[in-house]
N, C-alpha and C positions, 0 to 999 in steps of 0.2 A: 194753170195760173202760170202767166210768165213773169219771171223774178228780174228786178233791174238790180246792178250792183249799186248804182246811186244815181240820183236824178239832182237834175240842176233846181236850186231855188227859183221862188216864183219871182216874176217879174215885176213885182210892185206888191203893195201891203195885202193882206189878207182882209177880207169883207167879214165882219161878225156874223154870226150864226144866232140867231134869236133862240133862248132856251126852249121855247114851246114851240110846235108844230103849227105852220100857219098855212092857210089855204089861200090863193094856189102858192105849191113852193117847188122848187126845182128839185130833180130826182137826186141832184149831187147834194143838195144840202141836207136832204132826207137822210142820204147815203152816209157823209158826214156825221152828222148827229148821231146815228144809229151806232156807228162803231165807237165814239166817242163814249157814250154810255153804257155800251156792253164793257168797253176796257174799265170805266170807273165804276160801274155796276158789280164787277167781278172783285173790284180792292175794295168795295163798301165805302166809296166816296162820291165825290161829285166832280164834273167836269167845270174847268175854268177857260176862259179865254179861247172858246172855239170859233175857228175863223175857216175860211176856203177862198181859193182862188181859181176860177174856170176861164182858161184862155182855150181861144179858138183856133183852128187851123187857119192860116191866112187867106188860103185859096178856095176854101169852103167851107160850108155851116155846119162844121163836125169840130167835135172838142178836140182840142190838141193835149192840154194838161190839165190835170186837178189836183191842186195843193191843198190838204189840210192840215191843221195844227190844233192842237190843244194841251191844257196842263191838266194836271190830275194829281192827286196826294197817294202815295203809295204809304207803305207801313211806316217809312223812318221820313221821307221828305217828299217834296214836289217834283214832279218829272214832266218834262216836255217832251210831246209825241207828234212825229210829223209823217204826213204820209205822202206819197207821189203817186199819180195815176198816167200813164204816158202813152198817148196814142201816135205813136211815132209812124205807124202805118195802118191808114184807113180800115184795110183790108185783114188785119191782125186784130189777135186780143190784145188788150192793153196790157203795159207793163206795171208791174208794183214796185215802190221801193218803202222802206219803212226804217225810220231813226226813233231811238228813245234817248233823250239828252245828248244828242247829235252824235252816237254812237250806232253804227248800223246795224238792223238785226236782221239775222238769216230769217227768210220766209221758206216754208214748205211746199214747194211747187209742185209736188205730187201729190198732194191733198186732194181727195175728191169734194172737200167741202168749199162753200163759196169764198172768192176773195174776202169778203169781208168779215167773214168767222174766222180764215185763216190770219188777217191782218190783227184783229181783234185779240185773239188768243195768243199771237207772237208779242204784241205789244204788253198784255199782262204778264207773259212770262217773263219778258226782259225787265219790266218794273221788279217783277218779284225777285229776280234773280241779282238784278243792281242793289235793292233794299238788304238782301240775305247776305251780301257781301259788306254792306255797310254796319251789319249789327253781329257779324262775326267776332267770338269772343277775342277780347284784346290778349295780345301777347305779354309775359310777364317782363319787368324791367331787368336788366341786367342785374346780375348779383343776388336776385330773389331767389330763394331756395324753393324747389319744386315739392308738392305734396307728394309724400312717400305714397308707393304704390297700395292700393287697397286701402287707403286711408280716405275717411269722409269727415268734413268739418264737424263738431259738436252742434245740432241742431240748436237753433233759438229757443226761448221758452215758449212752449206749447206748440212748437213745430214737430212733427212726425217724420220721418223718413223711411219708411217702409216696414217690412215685417207684420207681424198680425197682433193687433192688440186684442186683448181678450181677458175675461176675469180669470184671477187665480183658480186654479181647480187645487182642492185638498186632496192628498195622496196619503194613503194608509191603510 
């Protein structure tokens, strides 16, 4: 898999991809839908605003670029995923680029998996990482005393925090 550092945005608006597969349908549309649904499925959510734009080489009936974008909900918020596939040389494999929320995502160029699998996994991982940062524990305000080492707050009524609950045993 050939990885691109960045990719130029599409030259025009994306065409919407219907949520359901239709026949006949371009392989590009099917590929875009499968990646988007794989990412959303891993996040246990849905795909929104799925679109694509396929541009042809100016001098040949070959694809030049394929752009796809979609939104999906991560654990904390909505994310925008963008993928670009570029055939800059018709005799070479295409190059791939991925961004999540306009941040470039590294792709595993040495993976033996298909490009679709690598892209879907990298997008899922980037969303999980971005949302993990969003829910990291808050820092204490200045002047707030730290909890003493080894101290646990008193449990709320009906809450049990470890240990073994058992019936008292009579000793004697």
